[in-house]
PDB file of N, CA, C and O in Angstrom:
ATOM      1  N   ALA A   1     -45.413-109.324 -26.029  1.00  0.00           N
ATOM      2  CA  ALA A   1     -44.444-108.971 -24.592  1.00  0.00           C
ATOM      3  C   ALA A   1     -43.457-108.526 -25.039  1.00  0.00           C
ATOM      4  O   ALA A   1     -42.945-109.105 -25.997  1.00  0.00           O
ATOM      5  N   GLY A   2     -42.849-107.328 -24.489  1.00  0.00           N
ATOM      6  CA  GLY A   2     -41.691-106.367 -24.941  1.00  0.00           C
ATOM      7  C   GLY A   2     -42.008-105.217 -25.962  1.00  0.00           C
ATOM      8  O   GLY A   2     -41.213-104.332 -26.279  1.00  0.00           O
ATOM      9  N   SER A   3     -43.846-105.426 -26.630  1.00  0.00           N
ATOM     10  CA  SER A   3     -43.763-104.291 -27.581  1.00  0.00           C
ATOM     11  C   SER A   3     -43.740-102.894 -26.457  1.00  0.00           C
ATOM     12  O   SER A   3     -43.506-101.824 -27.021  1.00  0.00           O
ATOM     13  N   GLY A   4     -43.929-102.838 -25.152  1.00  0.00           N
ATOM     14  CA  GLY A   4     -44.111-101.705 -24.411  1.00  0.00           C
ATOM     15  C   GLY A   4     -42.799-100.868 -24.169  1.00  0.00           C
ATOM     16  O   GLY A   4     -42.699 -99.723 -23.728  1.00  0.00           O
ATOM     17  N   ILE A   5     -41.751-101.807 -24.606  1.00  0.00           N
ATOM     18  CA  ILE A   5     -40.317-101.234 -24.468  1.00  0.00           C
ATOM     19  C   ILE A   5     -39.720-100.449 -25.679  1.00  0.00           C
ATOM     20  O   ILE A   5     -39.535-100.990 -26.769  1.00  0.00           O
ATOM     21  N   LYS A   6     -39.492 -99.419 -25.476  1.00  0.00           N
ATOM     22  CA  LYS A   6     -38.899 -98.413 -26.688  1.00  0.00           C
ATOM     23  C   LYS A   6     -37.978 -99.122 -27.184  1.00  0.00           C
ATOM     24  O   LYS A   6     -37.236 -99.659 -26.361  1.00  0.00           O
ATOM     25  N   GLY A   7     -37.730 -99.347 -28.506  1.00  0.00           N
ATOM     26  CA  GLY A   7     -36.391 -99.843 -29.293  1.00  0.00           C
ATOM     27  C   GLY A   7     -36.609-101.259 -29.653  1.00  0.00           C
ATOM     28  O   GLY A   7     -35.947-101.927 -30.447  1.00  0.00           O
ATOM     29  N   PHE A   8     -37.920-101.720 -28.760  1.00  0.00           N
ATOM     30  CA  PHE A   8     -38.160-103.327 -29.196  1.00  0.00           C
ATOM     31  C   PHE A   8     -38.380-103.785 -30.384  1.00  0.00           C
ATOM     32  O   PHE A   8     -37.883-104.882 -30.638  1.00  0.00           O
ATOM     33  N   ASP A   9     -39.014-103.232 -31.232  1.00  0.00           N
ATOM     34  CA  ASP A   9     -39.139-103.338 -32.575  1.00  0.00           C
ATOM     35  C   ASP A   9     -37.643-103.465 -33.589  1.00  0.00           C
ATOM     36  O   ASP A   9     -37.452-104.217 -34.545  1.00  0.00           O
ATOM     37  N   ALA A  10     -36.772-102.506 -33.020  1.00  0.00           N
ATOM     38  CA  ALA A  10     -35.682-102.552 -33.930  1.00  0.00           C
ATOM     39  C   ALA A  10     -34.939-103.894 -33.402  1.00  0.00           C
ATOM     40  O   ALA A  10     -34.383-104.674 -34.175  1.00  0.00           O
ATOM     41  N   PHE A  11     -34.988-104.060 -32.113  1.00  0.00           N
ATOM     42  CA  PHE A  11     -34.492-105.580 -31.558  1.00  0.00           C
ATOM     43  C   PHE A  11     -34.930-106.710 -32.547  1.00  0.00           C
ATOM     44  O   PHE A  11     -34.209-107.381 -33.287  1.00  0.00           O
ATOM     45  N   PHE A  12     -36.255-106.758 -32.385  1.00  0.00           N
ATOM     46  CA  PHE A  12     -36.809-108.014 -33.222  1.00  0.00           C
ATOM     47  C   PHE A  12     -36.300-107.735 -34.715  1.00  0.00           C
ATOM     48  O   PHE A  12     -35.701-108.665 -35.254  1.00  0.00           O
ATOM     49  N   GLU A  13     -36.437-106.823 -35.269  1.00  0.00           N
ATOM     50  CA  GLU A  13     -36.172-106.683 -36.423  1.00  0.00           C
ATOM     51  C   GLU A  13     -34.655-107.130 -36.555  1.00  0.00           C
ATOM     52  O   GLU A  13     -34.430-107.879 -37.505  1.00  0.00           O
ATOM     53  N   PHE A  14     -33.970-106.912 -36.041  1.00  0.00           N
ATOM     54  CA  PHE A  14     -32.430-107.231 -36.029  1.00  0.00           C
ATOM     55  C   PHE A  14     -32.355-108.842 -36.026  1.00  0.00           C
ATOM     56  O   PHE A  14     -31.819-109.505 -36.914  1.00  0.00           O
ATOM     57  N   ALA A  15     -33.195-109.529 -34.490  1.00  0.00           N
ATOM     58  CA  ALA A  15     -32.893-110.849 -34.611  1.00  0.00           C
ATOM     59  C   ALA A  15     -33.538-111.672 -35.978  1.00  0.00           C
ATOM     60  O   ALA A  15     -33.059-112.693 -36.472  1.00  0.00           O
ATOM     61  N   GLN A  16     -34.770-110.929 -36.450  1.00  0.00           N
ATOM     62  CA  GLN A  16     -35.055-111.518 -37.498  1.00  0.00           C
ATOM     63  C   GLN A  16     -33.927-111.599 -38.750  1.00  0.00           C
ATOM     64  O   GLN A  16     -33.734-112.595 -39.446  1.00  0.00           O
ATOM     65  N   ALA A  17     -33.303-110.440 -38.852  1.00  0.00           N
ATOM     66  CA  ALA A  17     -32.100-110.342 -40.086  1.00  0.00           C
ATOM     67  C   ALA A  17     -31.058-111.419 -39.554  1.00  0.00           C
ATOM     68  O   ALA A  17     -30.395-112.009 -40.407  1.00  0.00           O
ATOM     69  N   GLN A  18     -30.883-111.687 -38.366  1.00  0.00           N
ATOM     70  CA  GLN A  18     -29.779-112.732 -38.003  1.00  0.00           C
ATOM     71  C   GLN A  18     -30.391-114.009 -37.949  1.00  0.00           C
ATOM     72  O   GLN A  18     -29.683-114.979 -37.678  1.00  0.00           O
ATOM     73  N   SER A  19     -31.932-114.192 -38.228  1.00  0.00           N
ATOM     74  CA  SER A  19     -32.052-115.913 -38.074  1.00  0.00           C
ATOM     75  C   SER A  19     -32.372-116.327 -39.708  1.00  0.00           C
ATOM     76  O   SER A  19     -33.427-116.081 -40.292  1.00  0.00           O
ATOM     77  N   PRO A  20     -31.630-116.760 -40.067  1.00  0.00           N
ATOM     78  CA  PRO A  20     -32.169-117.597 -41.629  1.00  0.00           C
ATOM     79  C   PRO A  20     -33.649-118.377 -41.821  1.00  0.00           C
ATOM     80  O   PRO A  20     -34.243-118.712 -42.846  1.00  0.00           O
ATOM     81  N   LEU A  21     -33.861-118.467 -40.934  1.00  0.00           N
ATOM     82  CA  LEU A  21     -35.004-119.226 -40.930  1.00  0.00           C
ATOM     83  C   LEU A  21     -36.278-118.302 -40.675  1.00  0.00           C
ATOM     84  O   LEU A  21     -37.402-118.584 -41.087  1.00  0.00           O
ATOM     85  N   GLY A  22     -35.946-117.119 -39.916  1.00  0.00           N
ATOM     86  CA  GLY A  22     -37.312-116.350 -39.366  1.00  0.00           C
ATOM     87  C   GLY A  22     -37.352-116.788 -38.057  1.00  0.00           C
ATOM     88  O   GLY A  22     -37.057-117.919 -37.672  1.00  0.00           O
ATOM     89  N   ASN A  23     -37.793-115.685 -37.261  1.00  0.00           N
ATOM     90  CA  ASN A  23     -38.416-115.712 -35.863  1.00  0.00           C
ATOM     91  C   ASN A  23     -39.598-116.822 -35.696  1.00  0.00           C
ATOM     92  O   ASN A  23     -40.535-116.883 -36.491  1.00  0.00           O
ATOM     93  N   ALA A  24     -39.480-117.531 -34.786  1.00  0.00           N
ATOM     94  CA  ALA A  24     -40.752-118.425 -34.535  1.00  0.00           C
ATOM     95  C   ALA A  24     -41.651-117.777 -34.131  1.00  0.00           C
ATOM     96  O   ALA A  24     -41.487-116.823 -33.371  1.00  0.00           O
ATOM     97  N   SER A  25     -43.056-118.266 -34.666  1.00  0.00           N
ATOM     98  CA  SER A  25     -44.106-117.846 -34.149  1.00  0.00           C
ATOM     99  C   SER A  25     -44.286-118.713 -32.841  1.00  0.00           C
ATOM    100  O   SER A  25     -43.568-119.629 -32.441  1.00  0.00           O
ATOM    101  N   ALA A  26     -45.454-118.176 -32.268  1.00  0.00           N
ATOM    102  CA  ALA A  26     -45.661-119.045 -30.826  1.00  0.00           C
ATOM    103  C   ALA A  26     -46.122-120.249 -31.063  1.00  0.00           C
ATOM    104  O   ALA A  26     -45.845-121.218 -30.355  1.00  0.00           O
ATOM    105  N   GLU A  27     -47.156-120.305 -32.480  1.00  0.00           N
ATOM    106  CA  GLU A  27     -47.538-121.908 -32.745  1.00  0.00           C
ATOM    107  C   GLU A  27     -46.452-122.693 -33.032  1.00  0.00           C
ATOM    108  O   GLU A  27     -46.552-123.920 -33.038  1.00  0.00           O
ATOM    109  N   SER A  28     -45.407-122.113 -33.275  1.00  0.00           N
ATOM    110  CA  SER A  28     -44.253-123.287 -34.126  1.00  0.00           C
ATOM    111  C   SER A  28     -43.505-123.454 -32.545  1.00  0.00           C
ATOM    112  O   SER A  28     -43.024-124.559 -32.291  1.00  0.00           O
ATOM    113  N   CYS A  29     -43.429-122.547 -31.677  1.00  0.00           N
ATOM    114  CA  CYS A  29     -42.728-122.615 -30.287  1.00  0.00           C
ATOM    115  C   CYS A  29     -43.118-123.877 -29.472  1.00  0.00           C
ATOM    116  O   CYS A  29     -42.368-124.629 -28.848  1.00  0.00           O
ATOM    117  N   ALA A  30     -44.806-123.951 -29.663  1.00  0.00           N
ATOM    118  CA  ALA A  30     -45.965-124.579 -29.179  1.00  0.00           C
ATOM    119  C   ALA A  30     -45.627-126.190 -29.640  1.00  0.00           C
ATOM    120  O   ALA A  30     -45.632-127.176 -28.903  1.00  0.00           O
ATOM    121  N   ASP A  31     -45.329-126.132 -31.113  1.00  0.00           N
ATOM    122  CA  ASP A  31     -45.338-127.265 -31.722  1.00  0.00           C
ATOM    123  C   ASP A  31     -44.077-128.057 -31.133  1.00  0.00           C
ATOM    124  O   ASP A  31     -44.103-129.233 -30.770  1.00  0.00           O
ATOM    125  N   PHE A  32     -42.903-127.154 -31.100  1.00  0.00           N
ATOM    126  CA  PHE A  32     -41.710-127.760 -30.797  1.00  0.00           C
ATOM    127  C   PHE A  32     -42.005-128.278 -29.155  1.00  0.00           C
ATOM    128  O   PHE A  32     -41.776-129.474 -28.969  1.00  0.00           O
ATOM    129  N   CYS A  33     -42.364-127.691 -28.268  1.00  0.00           N
ATOM    130  CA  CYS A  33     -42.692-128.165 -27.265  1.00  0.00           C
ATOM    131  C   CYS A  33     -43.140-129.551 -27.022  1.00  0.00           C
ATOM    132  O   CYS A  33     -42.566-130.347 -26.279  1.00  0.00           O
ATOM    133  N   VAL A  34     -44.309-129.798 -27.769  1.00  0.00           N
ATOM    134  CA  VAL A  34     -45.057-130.835 -27.751  1.00  0.00           C
ATOM    135  C   VAL A  34     -44.444-131.989 -28.256  1.00  0.00           C
ATOM    136  O   VAL A  34     -44.793-133.133 -27.963  1.00  0.00           O
ATOM    137  N   ALA A  35     -43.429-131.657 -29.101  1.00  0.00           N
ATOM    138  CA  ALA A  35     -42.554-132.642 -29.804  1.00  0.00           C
ATOM    139  C   ALA A  35     -41.445-132.990 -28.593  1.00  0.00           C
ATOM    140  O   ALA A  35     -41.335-134.176 -28.279  1.00  0.00           O
ATOM    141  N   LEU A  36     -40.787-132.195 -28.043  1.00  0.00           N
ATOM    142  CA  LEU A  36     -39.926-132.456 -26.921  1.00  0.00           C
ATOM    143  C   LEU A  36     -40.620-133.450 -25.967  1.00  0.00           C
ATOM    144  O   LEU A  36     -40.019-134.379 -25.428  1.00  0.00           O
ATOM    145  N   PHE A  37     -41.919-133.186 -25.801  1.00  0.00           N
ATOM    146  CA  PHE A  37     -42.347-134.111 -24.574  1.00  0.00           C
ATOM    147  C   PHE A  37     -43.322-135.419 -25.073  1.00  0.00           C
ATOM    148  O   PHE A  37     -44.011-136.008 -24.239  1.00  0.00           O
ATOM    149  N   SER A  38     -43.318-135.741 -26.229  1.00  0.00           N
ATOM    150  CA  SER A  38     -43.533-136.802 -26.887  1.00  0.00           C
ATOM    151  C   SER A  38     -42.437-137.832 -26.858  1.00  0.00           C
ATOM    152  O   SER A  38     -41.220-137.749 -26.693  1.00  0.00           O
ATOM    153  N   ASP A  39     -43.520-139.138 -27.139  1.00  0.00           N
ATOM    154  CA  ASP A  39     -42.449-140.267 -27.441  1.00  0.00           C
ATOM    155  C   ASP A  39     -41.457-140.296 -28.356  1.00  0.00           C
ATOM    156  O   ASP A  39     -40.575-141.154 -28.337  1.00  0.00           O
ATOM    157  N   LEU A  40     -41.536-139.298 -29.276  1.00  0.00           N
ATOM    158  CA  LEU A  40     -40.267-138.844 -30.532  1.00  0.00           C
ATOM    159  C   LEU A  40     -39.225-138.630 -30.077  1.00  0.00           C
ATOM    160  O   LEU A  40     -38.142-138.684 -30.660  1.00  0.00           O
ATOM    161  N   THR A  41     -39.440-138.354 -28.954  1.00  0.00           N
ATOM    162  CA  THR A  41     -37.684-137.951 -28.330  1.00  0.00           C
ATOM    163  C   THR A  41     -37.386-138.292 -27.010  1.00  0.00           C
ATOM    164  O   THR A  41     -36.858-137.631 -26.115  1.00  0.00           O
ATOM    165  N   ARG A  42     -37.845-139.522 -27.041  1.00  0.00           N
ATOM    166  CA  ARG A  42     -37.539-140.571 -25.619  1.00  0.00           C
ATOM    167  C   ARG A  42     -35.854-140.636 -25.538  1.00  0.00           C
ATOM    168  O   ARG A  42     -35.292-140.703 -24.444  1.00  0.00           O
ATOM    169  N   MET A  43     -35.197-140.612 -26.659  1.00  0.00           N
ATOM    170  CA  MET A  43     -33.759-140.839 -26.656  1.00  0.00           C
ATOM    171  C   MET A  43     -32.870-139.751 -26.793  1.00  0.00           C
ATOM    172  O   MET A  43     -31.645-139.863 -26.860  1.00  0.00           O
ATOM    173  N   VAL A  44     -33.596-138.553 -26.839  1.00  0.00           N
ATOM    174  CA  VAL A  44     -32.762-137.143 -26.791  1.00  0.00           C
ATOM    175  C   VAL A  44     -32.766-136.465 -25.288  1.00  0.00           C
ATOM    176  O   VAL A  44     -33.746-136.122 -24.626  1.00  0.00           O
ATOM    177  N   THR A  45     -31.534-136.388 -24.993  1.00  0.00           N
ATOM    178  CA  THR A  45     -30.959-135.970 -23.576  1.00  0.00           C
ATOM    179  C   THR A  45     -31.601-134.839 -23.391  1.00  0.00           C
ATOM    180  O   THR A  45     -31.796-134.470 -22.233  1.00  0.00           O
ATOM    181  N   MET A  46     -32.124-133.951 -24.630  1.00  0.00           N
ATOM    182  CA  MET A  46     -32.592-132.445 -24.257  1.00  0.00           C
ATOM    183  C   MET A  46     -31.467-131.481 -23.940  1.00  0.00           C
ATOM    184  O   MET A  46     -31.736-130.481 -23.274  1.00  0.00           O
ATOM    185  N   GLN A  47     -30.130-131.712 -24.395  1.00  0.00           N
ATOM    186  CA  GLN A  47     -29.331-130.938 -24.229  1.00  0.00           C
ATOM    187  C   GLN A  47     -28.936-130.047 -25.324  1.00  0.00           C
ATOM    188  O   GLN A  47     -28.702-130.892 -26.189  1.00  0.00           O
ATOM    189  N   ASN A  48     -28.686-128.828 -25.916  1.00  0.00           N
ATOM    190  CA  ASN A  48     -28.024-128.091 -26.962  1.00  0.00           C
ATOM    191  C   ASN A  48     -29.308-128.202 -27.638  1.00  0.00           C
ATOM    192  O   ASN A  48     -28.997-128.810 -28.662  1.00  0.00           O
ATOM    193  N   LEU A  49     -30.457-128.004 -27.689  1.00  0.00           N
ATOM    194  CA  LEU A  49     -31.376-128.022 -28.459  1.00  0.00           C
ATOM    195  C   LEU A  49     -32.084-126.709 -28.329  1.00  0.00           C
ATOM    196  O   LEU A  49     -32.622-126.310 -27.297  1.00  0.00           O
ATOM    197  N   TYR A  50     -32.027-125.991 -29.619  1.00  0.00           N
ATOM    198  CA  TYR A  50     -32.649-124.447 -29.748  1.00  0.00           C
ATOM    199  C   TYR A  50     -33.576-124.401 -30.740  1.00  0.00           C
ATOM    200  O   TYR A  50     -33.434-125.132 -31.721  1.00  0.00           O
ATOM    201  N   HIS A  51     -34.480-123.681 -30.651  1.00  0.00           N
ATOM    202  CA  HIS A  51     -35.648-123.328 -31.439  1.00  0.00           C
ATOM    203  C   HIS A  51     -35.467-121.783 -31.718  1.00  0.00           C
ATOM    204  O   HIS A  51     -36.238-120.947 -31.249  1.00  0.00           O
ATOM    205  N   ASP A  52     -34.610-121.537 -32.353  1.00  0.00           N
ATOM    206  CA  ASP A  52     -33.938-120.102 -32.519  1.00  0.00           C
ATOM    207  C   ASP A  52     -34.205-119.401 -34.076  1.00  0.00           C
ATOM    208  O   ASP A  52     -34.048-118.207 -34.328  1.00  0.00           O
ATOM    209  N   GLY A  53     -34.547-120.220 -34.826  1.00  0.00           N
ATOM    210  CA  GLY A  53     -34.791-119.814 -36.210  1.00  0.00           C
ATOM    211  C   GLY A  53     -33.337-119.660 -36.835  1.00  0.00           C
ATOM    212  O   GLY A  53     -33.254-118.786 -37.697  1.00  0.00           O
ATOM    213  N   GLY A  54     -32.094-120.418 -36.519  1.00  0.00           N
ATOM    214  CA  GLY A  54     -31.169-120.438 -37.115  1.00  0.00           C
ATOM    215  C   GLY A  54     -30.599-119.135 -36.598  1.00  0.00           C
ATOM    216  O   GLY A  54     -30.045-118.562 -37.536  1.00  0.00           O
ATOM    217  N   TYR A  55     -30.515-118.443 -35.476  1.00  0.00           N
ATOM    218  CA  TYR A  55     -30.227-117.281 -35.015  1.00  0.00           C
ATOM    219  C   TYR A  55     -28.389-117.482 -35.061  1.00  0.00           C
ATOM    220  O   TYR A  55     -27.881-118.558 -34.743  1.00  0.00           O
ATOM    221  N   SER A  56     -27.696-116.491 -35.425  1.00  0.00           N
ATOM    222  CA  SER A  56     -26.437-116.540 -35.469  1.00  0.00           C
ATOM    223  C   SER A  56     -25.766-115.289 -35.333  1.00  0.00           C
ATOM    224  O   SER A  56     -26.000-114.381 -36.131  1.00  0.00           O
ATOM    225  N   SER A  57     -24.751-115.122 -34.164  1.00  0.00           N
ATOM    226  CA  SER A  57     -23.961-114.142 -33.932  1.00  0.00           C
ATOM    227  C   SER A  57     -22.987-113.937 -34.898  1.00  0.00           C
ATOM    228  O   SER A  57     -22.378-112.869 -34.839  1.00  0.00           O
ATOM    229  N   THR A  58     -22.699-114.751 -35.800  1.00  0.00           N
ATOM    230  CA  THR A  58     -21.315-114.726 -36.720  1.00  0.00           C
ATOM    231  C   THR A  58     -21.900-115.033 -38.041  1.00  0.00           C
ATOM    232  O   THR A  58     -21.377-114.699 -39.104  1.00  0.00           O
ATOM    233  N   GLY A  59     -22.960-115.656 -37.930  1.00  0.00           N
ATOM    234  CA  GLY A  59     -23.309-116.228 -39.833  1.00  0.00           C
ATOM    235  C   GLY A  59     -23.859-115.020 -39.999  1.00  0.00           C
ATOM    236  O   GLY A  59     -23.870-114.150 -39.127  1.00  0.00           O
ATOM    237  N   VAL A  60     -24.534-114.869 -41.584  1.00  0.00           N
ATOM    238  CA  VAL A  60     -25.535-113.921 -41.843  1.00  0.00           C
ATOM    239  C   VAL A  60     -26.497-114.207 -42.749  1.00  0.00           C
ATOM    240  O   VAL A  60     -26.101-114.839 -43.728  1.00  0.00           O
ATOM    241  N   SER A  61     -27.779-113.894 -42.705  1.00  0.00           N
ATOM    242  CA  SER A  61     -28.888-114.518 -43.585  1.00  0.00           C
ATOM    243  C   SER A  61     -28.749-113.864 -44.959  1.00  0.00           C
ATOM    244  O   SER A  61     -27.842-113.072 -45.213  1.00  0.00           O
ATOM    245  N   GLN A  62     -29.655-114.219 -45.801  1.00  0.00           N
ATOM    246  CA  GLN A  62     -29.882-113.944 -47.010  1.00  0.00           C
ATOM    247  C   GLN A  62     -30.216-112.386 -47.164  1.00  0.00           C
ATOM    248  O   GLN A  62     -29.846-111.643 -48.074  1.00  0.00           O
ATOM    249  N   GLN A  63     -30.851-112.135 -46.272  1.00  0.00           N
ATOM    250  CA  GLN A  63     -31.445-110.704 -45.968  1.00  0.00           C
ATOM    251  C   GLN A  63     -30.281-109.731 -45.972  1.00  0.00           C
ATOM    252  O   GLN A  63     -30.416-108.652 -46.549  1.00  0.00           O
ATOM    253  N   GLN A  64     -29.160-110.041 -45.373  1.00  0.00           N
ATOM    254  CA  GLN A  64     -28.301-109.427 -44.837  1.00  0.00           C
ATOM    255  C   GLN A  64     -27.113-109.318 -45.921  1.00  0.00           C
ATOM    256  O   GLN A  64     -26.171-108.532 -45.822  1.00  0.00           O
ATOM    257  N   LEU A  65     -27.265-110.022 -46.727  1.00  0.00           N
ATOM    258  CA  LEU A  65     -26.104-110.247 -47.898  1.00  0.00           C
ATOM    259  C   LEU A  65     -26.658-109.481 -48.719  1.00  0.00           C
ATOM    260  O   LEU A  65     -25.900-108.596 -49.117  1.00  0.00           O
ATOM    261  N   ASP A  66     -28.057-109.449 -49.297  1.00  0.00           N
ATOM    262  CA  ASP A  66     -28.631-108.634 -50.226  1.00  0.00           C
ATOM    263  C   ASP A  66     -28.144-107.216 -49.905  1.00  0.00           C
ATOM    264  O   ASP A  66     -27.560-106.484 -50.704  1.00  0.00           O
ATOM    265  N   LEU A  67     -28.503-106.875 -48.447  1.00  0.00           N
ATOM    266  CA  LEU A  67     -28.231-105.199 -47.908  1.00  0.00           C
ATOM    267  C   LEU A  67     -26.910-105.052 -48.469  1.00  0.00           C
ATOM    268  O   LEU A  67     -26.786-104.221 -49.369  1.00  0.00           O
ATOM    269  N   ILE A  68     -25.962-105.671 -48.121  1.00  0.00           N
ATOM    270  CA  ILE A  68     -24.639-105.557 -47.763  1.00  0.00           C
ATOM    271  C   ILE A  68     -24.449-105.390 -49.537  1.00  0.00           C
ATOM    272  O   ILE A  68     -24.019-104.276 -49.834  1.00  0.00           O
ATOM    273  N   GLN A  69     -24.632-106.060 -50.402  1.00  0.00           N
ATOM    274  CA  GLN A  69     -24.403-106.173 -51.924  1.00  0.00           C
ATOM    275  C   GLN A  69     -25.156-104.608 -52.523  1.00  0.00           C
ATOM    276  O   GLN A  69     -24.919-104.146 -53.639  1.00  0.00           O
ATOM    277  N   HIS A  70     -25.903-104.090 -51.698  1.00  0.00           N
ATOM    278  CA  HIS A  70     -26.876-103.211 -52.584  1.00  0.00           C
ATOM    279  C   HIS A  70     -26.427-101.774 -51.779  1.00  0.00           C
ATOM    280  O   HIS A  70     -27.028-100.710 -51.929  1.00  0.00           O
ATOM    281  N   THR A  71     -25.024-102.004 -50.732  1.00  0.00           N
ATOM    282  CA  THR A  71     -24.595-100.741 -50.017  1.00  0.00           C
ATOM    283  C   THR A  71     -23.517 -99.943 -50.917  1.00  0.00           C
ATOM    284  O   THR A  71     -23.039 -98.882 -50.512  1.00  0.00           O
TER     285      THR A  71
END
């Protein structure tokens, strides 16, 4: 999804660089959903749960730090 949109690859690469844990695969997202609907989360209110690879608009990943140091 989104691969037909001009410039989407650059956005995806930016998100990858902003996410210290990397972009989640479809399988990883499915595993997260299965866990949410299991008995393992019966006491979880489902508020503020993010499956975002650690994406941060203020923090930086190691990849970005390396890029900055080599500039």
